[in-house]
N, C-alpha and C positions, 0 to 999 in steps of 0.2 A: 279894622282891616278888611272886613267884608265889603265895605264901600270902595276901598282902594282896589280890591280884587275885581269888583264889577267894572270899574273905570279902566283898569288895565286890560281886562278882557275885551272891553268895547274898543279900545285903541288897537288891539290886535286885529279885530275884525275890520276896522277902518283901514288899517295898513294893507290887509289882504284886498280889500275893495279897490283901493288906489292902485295897488300893484296890478290887479286885473285890468283896470282901465289903461294903464301904461302899456301893458302887454297888448291889449286890443288895438290901441293907437299905433304901436310900433309894427304889429303884424299888418295892419291896414296900409301904413306908409311903405312897408317893404314890398307889399303887393303892387302898389301903384307907382312908386318912384323907380325910374330907370337910370342906370349908370352903365356906361360902356356898352350900350345896346341891350342890356339885360335888366330885368326887374331885380331890385336889391334882394328880394326874397329868394332868388335863385342861387345866391352866393352861400356857400356852405357855412362860412363863419357867421353870417347873419342868421342863418337857420340855427346854428349852435347857440348863439346868444338868446334867440327866442325859446329854444328848447330848455335852456337853463332857467329862464324866467318861469316857464310853465312848470317845471319840476319843483322849483322852490315854492311857487304859488300853491300847488296841490298839497305840498307838505305843510305849508302855513295854514291852509283851510282845515286840513285834517287835525292839526294840533288845536286849532281854535274850537272846532266842534267837540273833540274829545274832552278838553278842559271845561267847556261850557256845560257839557252833560254832567260832569263831576260837580261843578259849581251848583248847578240846579238841583242836584240830589241832596245837598246839604240844607238843613232847616234854616229859615231866616234868623238872622242875628247870631248865627254860630260861625265862628272862625275856625278853619281847619288849616294847620300849618302845611300839610301836604298839598292841599288845594291851592293855597297861596303861592307855594313854590312853583306849582305847575302853571298858574296864571302868570307868574313872573317869567317862566320859561317862554310862554306863548308871546308875551309882550316883547321880550328880548329877541326871539327868533323873528317874529313877524315884522317888527319895525325895522330891524336890520335887513331882512329880506326885501322889504319894500324899497329901501335905499339902494340895494344892489339892482333890483329890477328897474328902478328909475334911472340909475346910472347907465344900464345897458340900453334903456329906451332912448336916452340922449345919444348914446353911441350909434344906435341904428339910424337915427335921424341925422347923424353927422352934424355939420355946422348949423343946420336948420333946427336941431333940437335945442339949441341954446338961445334961440330968439323966440319972442312971445307970440309968433304966428302959429305955433303948434302947442297943444295942451301939455305935452311932456315937459316943457320948460317949467311950467307952473307946478306940476306934480313933483318934479325934481326938487324944487324949493320946499314944497309942502311936506314931503315925507321926512325931511330933516327934523322938522318940529315934532314928529311922532316919537322920535327917539328921546325927546325931552319931557313930553307930557306924562303925567302920572308916575313919574320917577324915571330918571335917566337909565340908559343901558347899563351903566356901571352900578347903579342902585339895584337893578334887577339881578345882576351878577352876584352881588353881595347877598341878596335875599336867597338866591338859589344855593350858593355856596354854604351859607350859614345853615340852611335847612338840611343840606346833605351831611354836614358835620354833626348835626343833632341826631340824624337818623342812624348814623354809623358809629 
């Protein structure tokens, strides 16, 4: 289980990294691209999408750091159901968050976000796989739910 926990925690961090890149690309595009005589980034709904991405990304990184610290405090070869549950929470949240950030990134790019001229198109496809690696989102939900029932 400790090996699975390490892999899931790694995937959580990868999801945050990809989400950060999507946000960076989207903010850059919104600064440079003009529509109706204004930069895209001047439109409040574009700003709101970018703000939602930033808030979720900060939450994801905070979760990864907190869970990684708990994971590192455990002796090697020791499995802790509470830490495993928290690792599953991190993987669940971060991979789903990366999917939402990638979706918003494509939205900010408009039709250009769906063609391979911009990196967000590739990230949009790539983050989907993160929800499958090291156990699907549904498996993470089962792990978290089962541990909550064991604790209470």
